[in-house]
BAFI-3210 file (N, C-alpha, C; in Angstrom, 3 decimals, decimal comma, padded with zeros to 6 digits):
// residues 152
n [1|2|3|4|5|6|7|8|9|10|11|12|13|14|15|16|17|18|19|20|21|22|23|24|25|26|27|28|29|30|31|32|33|34|35|36|37|38|39|40|41|42|43|44|45|46|47|48|49|50|51|52|53|54|55|56|57|58|59|60|61|62|63|64|65|66|67|68|69|70|71|72|73|74|75|76|77|78|79|80|81|82|83|84|85|86|87|88|89|90|91|92|93|94|95|96|97|98|99|100|101|102|103|104|105|106|107|108|109|110|111|112|113|114|115|116|117|118|119|120|121|122|123|124|125|126|127|128|129|130|131|132|133|134|135|136|137|138|139|140|141|142|143|144|145|146|147|148|149|150|151|152]
n.u [001,076|000,555|002,137|000,367|001,057|002,326|000,089|000,386|003,007|003,773|001,908|003,798|006,291|005,774|005,082|007,802|009,466|008,439|009,245|011,849|011,982|011,960|010,570|008,063|008,635|008,338|007,465|008,117|007,914|009,745|009,369|010,156|012,531|015,726|017,471|013,830|013,250|012,768|012,353|012,554|012,171|013,052|013,066|014,909|013,120|014,501|017,359|019,322|019,214|021,134|023,367|023,576|020,792|019,213|020,473|019,851|016,738|016,941|017,506|015,560|013,356|013,460|013,709|011,236|009,442|010,486|009,668|006,685|006,668|006,116|006,516|006,856|008,829|012,315|014,348|015,782|016,727|015,858|017,050|016,824|017,522|015,115|016,222|016,621|014,733|012,216|009,056|006,068|003,828|001,820|-000,723|001,252|003,502|003,330|002,433|004,673|006,577|005,919|006,458|008,807|010,680|008,796|007,873|005,834|003,647|001,217|-001,522|-003,074|-002,959|-002,708|-003,944|-002,510|-000,062|001,903|003,994|005,099|006,680|007,815|007,160|005,349|002,723|000,529|-001,489|-004,872|-008,287|-009,245|-007,076|-004,210|-001,407|000,621|003,435|004,860|006,771|006,095|003,027|000,118|-000,669|-002,858|-003,435|-005,816|-006,424|-007,176|-006,148|-003,312|-000,630|002,260|004,011|007,179|010,229|012,413|015,084|016,796]
n.v [-000,930|002,165|005,019|007,340|010,008|010,359|011,209|014,163|014,826|014,013|016,064|018,485|017,691|017,316|019,980|020,696|019,449|020,325|022,596|022,070|021,285|018,489|014,845|013,795|010,059|008,429|007,843|006,768|006,378|004,709|003,917|002,019|002,068|003,107|005,980|006,846|006,538|008,629|007,932|009,483|009,389|010,702|011,435|013,011|013,875|014,787|013,919|012,026|010,814|012,800|012,951|015,672|016,404|015,268|015,905|018,720|018,533|017,258|019,376|021,131|020,454|019,567|021,660|022,654|020,814|021,075|023,732|023,505|021,998|019,014|016,312|015,351|014,280|013,258|012,402|010,403|011,963|010,745|011,327|010,058|008,645|006,129|004,253|001,795|-000,163|-000,163|-000,535|000,780|002,727|004,778|005,991|007,971|006,530|004,495|005,245|006,434|003,960|002,121|-000,548|-001,743|-003,580|-005,742|-006,927|-008,686|-009,209|-011,506|-011,630|-013,581|-016,795|-016,463|-017,529|-019,979|-018,903|-016,650|-014,976|-012,634|-012,203|-009,521|-007,908|-004,864|-003,535|-001,454|-000,530|-000,251|000,943|-002,435|-004,401|-005,345|-004,744|-007,440|-008,006|-011,091|-013,115|-011,981|-012,662|-010,738|-010,695|-010,954|-009,165|-009,438|-006,153|-006,089|-008,427|-008,005|-007,341|-005,706|-003,781|-004,155|-002,288|-004,242|-006,122|-007,330]
n.w [-000,123|-000,858|000,422|002,507|002,200|-000,531|-002,762|-002,323|-002,107|-004,658|-005,910|-005,729|-006,448|-009,292|-010,211|-010,042|-011,453|-014,030|-014,352|-014,518|-017,078|-016,909|-016,345|-013,811|-012,578|-010,742|-007,397|-004,149|-001,301|001,495|004,534|006,291|006,076|008,151|008,227|007,318|003,503|001,143|-002,227|-005,673|-008,896|-011,984|-015,670|-017,973|-020,325|-022,979|-023,628|-022,482|-019,229|-015,982|-013,770|-013,170|-013,946|-011,866|-009,528|-009,735|-009,655|-006,679|-004,806|-005,460|-005,079|-002,147|-001,288|-001,243|-000,288|002,441|003,073|002,865|004,948|005,085|005,766|008,665|010,148|010,525|007,312|004,311|001,127|-002,194|-005,472|-008,839|-011,911|-013,308|-015,174|-018,193|-017,475|-016,774|-014,830|-016,529|-017,081|-017,622|-019,905|-021,156|-021,600|-022,804|-025,257|-026,114|-025,765|-027,411|-029,767|-028,608|-026,515|-024,186|-020,617|-019,252|-016,691|-014,942|-012,764|-012,086|-014,036|-017,916|-020,632|-020,104|-019,035|-016,409|-017,239|-019,888|-022,955|-025,206|-028,201|-027,464|-028,572|-028,228|-025,729|-025,060|-023,222|-022,149|-022,966|-023,301|-025,889|-027,430|-029,469|-030,372|-031,971|-034,178|-034,257|-032,519|-029,356|-027,158|-024,165|-021,039|-019,474|-016,849|-015,415|-015,738|-013,806|-013,710|-015,845|-017,654|-019,328|-021,072|-021,483|-024,081]
ca.u [000,362|001,130|002,122|-000,732|001,569|002,569|-000,165|000,431|004,528|003,837|001,543|004,992|007,128|005,019|005,501|009,217|010,053|007,892|009,318|013,138|012,501|011,894|009,373|008,346|008,161|007,592|007,522|007,911|008,388|010,293|008,995|010,221|013,708|015,684|015,892|012,814|013,450|011,671|012,700|011,787|012,884|012,676|013,701|015,024|012,611|014,904|018,246|019,473|019,216|021,999|023,534|023,142|019,170|019,279|020,768|018,422|015,494|016,969|017,790|014,425|012,011|013,954|013,898|009,348|009,814|010,675|009,084|005,191|006,594|005,183|006,685|007,302|010,241|013,966|013,715|016,415|015,470|016,649|016,224|017,219|016,469|014,666|017,183|015,882|014,450|011,333|007,859|005,452|002,605|001,058|-000,714|001,961|005,049|002,853|003,182|006,285|007,458|005,626|007,811|010,381|010,628|008,588|007,885|003,984|003,281|-000,107|-001,719|-003,673|-002,356|-003,601|-003,532|-001,419|001,484|001,952|004,789|005,063|007,973|007,532|007,216|004,362|002,120|-000,321|-002,874|-006,024|-008,694|-009,106|-005,884|-002,492|-001,300|002,428|003,902|005,082|007,071|004,685|001,479|-000,401|-001,501|-004,006|-003,596|-006,421|-005,622|-007,566|-005,330|-002,076|000,116|003,065|004,413|008,427|010,618|013,068|016,404|016,787]
ca.v [000,131|003,853|005,841|008,174|011,795|010,317|011,924|015,486|014,573|014,028|017,803|019,131|017,057|017,146|020,984|021,339|018,918|020,619|023,656|022,146|020,225|017,025|014,209|012,701|008,920|007,307|008,601|005,556|006,752|003,606|004,283|000,610|002,038|003,731|006,869|006,742|006,996|009,190|007,949|010,035|008,786|011,073|011,515|013,819|013,507|015,061|013,277|011,107|012,093|013,095|013,566|017,238|016,774|014,422|017,445|019,649|018,100|017,464|020,636|022,089|019,369|019,341|023,386|023,199|020,082|021,975|024,821|022,911|021,160|017,870|015,442|015,926|013,384|012,821|010,938|010,896|011,864|010,323|011,203|009,029|007,434|004,657|003,850|001,656|-001,191|000,172|-000,211|001,784|003,185|005,671|006,363|008,031|005,730|003,111|004,630|006,792|002,662|001,014|-001,789|-001,925|-004,757|-005,438|-008,444|-008,317|-010,086|-011,118|-011,866|-014,836|-017,019|-016,085|-019,144|-020,924|-018,583|-015,329|-013,819|-013,004|-011,358|-009,407|-006,418|-003,882|-003,055|-000,495|-000,427|000,298|000,398|-003,514|-005,291|-004,670|-006,053|-007,790|-008,914|-012,371|-013,609|-011,822|-012,787|-010,730|-011,450|-009,736|-009,960|-008,115|-005,606|-006,871|-009,383|-007,255|-006,841|-004,829|-003,747|-003,555|-002,557|-005,749|-005,595|-008,131]
ca.w [-000,407|-000,849|001,693|002,832|001,749|-002,009|-003,514|-001,621|-002,491|-006,049|-006,559|-005,404|-006,991|-010,533|-011,231|-010,148|-012,620|-015,295|-014,570|-014,870|-017,999|-016,517|-015,651|-012,435|-013,373|-009,516|-006,118|-003,469|000,265|001,754|005,562|006,807|006,694|009,060|008,560|005,880|002,326|-000,403|-003,580|-006,578|-010,116|-013,199|-016,943|-019,087|-022,087|-025,001|-023,247|-021,285|-017,347|-015,943|-012,643|-012,891|-013,385|-009,940|-008,493|-009,861|-009,019|-005,467|-004,477|-006,252|-004,298|-000,633|-000,819|-001,688|001,245|003,584|003,062|003,588|006,130|004,768|006,178|010,533|010,861|008,896|005,925|003,107|-000,375|-002,971|-006,518|-009,504|-012,984|-013,364|-015,699|-019,147|-017,345|-015,842|-015,118|-017,656|-015,725|-017,716|-021,722|-022,679|-021,599|-023,556|-026,241|-025,948|-025,782|-028,469|-030,663|-027,379|-025,713|-022,417|-019,781|-018,589|-015,319|-014,601|-011,533|-012,713|-015,375|-019,380|-021,764|-019,192|-018,684|-016,009|-017,829|-021,539|-023,291|-026,533|-028,570|-027,444|-029,588|-027,639|-024,886|-024,623|-022,362|-022,155|-023,662|-023,514|-027,184|-027,736|-030,834|-030,094|-033,526|-035,506|-033,821|-031,632|-028,110|-026,156|-022,209|-020,497|-018,267|-015,827|-014,927|-015,598|-012,733|-014,102|-017,506|-017,553|-020,222|-021,404|-022,252|-025,329]
c.u [000,819|001,007|001,352|000,098|002,482|002,053|000,436|002,188|004,556|002,923|002,357|005,567|006,353|005,474|007,070|009,743|009,766|009,193|011,300|013,470|012,737|010,709|009,322|007,809|007,453|007,799|007,378|008,507|008,793|010,001|009,687|011,999|014,467|016,782|014,944|013,464|012,596|012,577|011,809|012,971|011,883|013,571|013,926|014,269|012,989|016,519|018,470|020,122|020,105|022,277|022,768|021,430|018,356|019,263|019,994|017,053|015,598|016,902|015,928|013,184|012,523|013,248|011,647|009,124|009,240|010,070|007,413|005,324|005,979|004,975|007,608|008,067|011,566|013,436|015,145|015,986|016,675|016,327|017,391|016,534|016,324|015,662|015,758|014,966|013,014|010,213|007,095|003,828|001,860|000,503|000,550|003,105|004,298|002,689|004,341|007,077|006,917|006,678|009,197|009,630|010,014|007,863|006,538|004,423|001,407|-000,414|-002,273|-002,960|-003,310|-002,918|-002,221|-000,109|001,212|002,886|004,808|005,821|007,915|007,545|006,059|004,430|001,511|-001,291|-003,713|-007,086|-009,078|-008,352|-004,711|-001,770|000,223|002,323|005,159|005,708|006,632|003,126|001,640|-001,161|-001,674|-004,041|-004,770|-005,866|-005,689|-006,814|-003,806|-001,671|001,001|003,350|006,113|009,076|011,706|014,200|016,221|017,959]
c.v [001,281|004,627|007,089|010,118|011,428|011,193|013,699|015,883|015,119|015,540|018,315|018,845|017,660|018,494|021,234|020,311|019,756|021,857|023,518|021,031|019,216|016,341|013,354|011,272|008,064|008,414|007,357|006,291|004,882|003,732|003,377|000,571|002,872|004,562|006,355|007,158|007,538|009,055|008,439|009,711|009,670|010,896|012,904|013,314|013,616|014,946|012,545|011,559|011,526|013,367|014,956|017,605|016,097|015,549|018,858|019,913|018,228|018,151|021,696|021,772|019,647|021,159|023,261|022,083|020,554|023,088|024,215|022,445|019,817|017,018|015,989|014,485|013,344|011,939|011,550|010,823|011,370|010,597|010,570|009,168|006,260|003,745|003,085|000,364|-000,820|-000,209|001,137|001,132|003,905|005,440|007,143|007,420|004,481|003,066|005,196|005,256|001,467|000,438|-001,676|-003,439|-004,629|-006,648|-008,079|-009,531|-009,683|-011,970|-013,179|-015,542|-016,374|-016,953|-019,724|-020,284|-016,922|-014,156|-013,998|-011,711|-011,384|-008,188|-006,170|-003,421|-001,407|-001,353|-000,202|000,088|-000,715|-004,247|-004,313|-005,712|-006,277|-008,069|-010,283|-012,895|-013,031|-012,352|-012,234|-011,249|-010,255|-010,128|-008,748|-007,261|-005,594|-007,574|-009,228|-006,566|-005,558|-005,158|-003,275|-003,723|-003,986|-005,515|-007,119|-008,961]
c.w [-000,060|000,429|001,649|001,515|000,219|-002,917|-003,315|-001,936|-004,458|-006,737|-005,836|-006,613|-008,710|-011,461|-010,882|-011,044|-013,987|-015,831|-014,856|-016,259|-018,202|-016,259|-015,275|-012,736|-011,862|-008,328|-005,317|-002,103|001,288|003,578|006,869|006,893|007,296|008,435|007,097|004,597|001,473|-001,515|-004,424|-007,844|-011,126|-014,177|-017,469|-020,318|-023,239|-024,470|-022,414|-019,605|-016,499|-014,607|-012,557|-013,125|-012,288|-008,976|-008,491|-009,103|-007,445|-004,784|-005,042|-004,934|-002,592|-000,040|-000,053|-000,633|002,685|004,055|003,525|004,728|006,317|005,815|007,567|011,009|009,518|008,406|004,967|001,569|-001,370|-004,984|-008,137|-011,205|-012,664|-014,345|-017,391|-018,755|-016,247|-016,138|-015,860|-016,674|-016,723|-019,720|-022,138|-022,741|-022,630|-025,007|-027,151|-026,157|-026,715|-028,993|-029,692|-027,283|-024,270|-021,984|-019,716|-017,602|-015,203|-013,408|-011,373|-013,812|-016,720|-020,106|-021,114|-018,575|-017,313|-016,551|-019,128|-022,134|-024,635|-026,600|-028,272|-028,771|-029,259|-026,665|-025,023|-023,039|-021,618|-022,436|-023,769|-024,815|-027,030|-029,020|-030,336|-031,109|-034,478|-035,422|-032,988|-030,748|-027,743|-024,687|-021,845|-019,395|-017,113|-015,016|-014,556|-014,336|-013,000|-016,189|-017,263|-018,966|-020,195|-022,122|-023,234|-025,128]
res [m|a|h|p|l|i|p|q|i|t|d|i|a|n|p|i|a|a|d|l|g|l|e|l|v|a|v|i|f|h|t|h|e|r|p|p|s|l|r|i|d|i|r|n|p|v|a|d|t|g|l|q|d|c|e|r|m|s|r|a|l|e|a|a|l|d|a|k|e|l|i|p|f|a|y|a|l|e|v|s|s|p|g|t|s|r|q|l|t|t|d|r|e|f|n|a|f|g|g|f|a|v|e|v|t|t|d|l|p|w|d|g|k|t|e|w|q|g|q|l|i|r|r|d|d|t|n|i|y|l|s|l|k|g|r|t|i|e|i|p|r|e|l|v|a|k|v|y|l|h|d|k]
***
């Protein structure tokens, strides 16, 4: 279950990322760690995400979170790039990575399997479409647990 502060942190982080020319990919709060760690994944949509991108986001977000006093306890802020083997979640990501190799995992078996690897065709309201050796497979979205970019 996601930490209840994540929506508020996301609301603060999204415009900061946009102002810096970056995209917010994920916000993860690990409160079971000591100190708790707030991980922010960003992506530079026009170039490889670099250390400077992470530093700029870290400084700006840290100042904004401190000003809002949203998190009432000590925590470690980590800003990083998710790299290429990351989970696809948004329509924008599914559109951007059409034709890329992906791995799809399902909660329940579909056609006898819970893991699929293929080329992403698209996603609509009901299915995720993969190309497997030239054959199109339709996996119901309601069964899909995760979709990750996959390095072949």
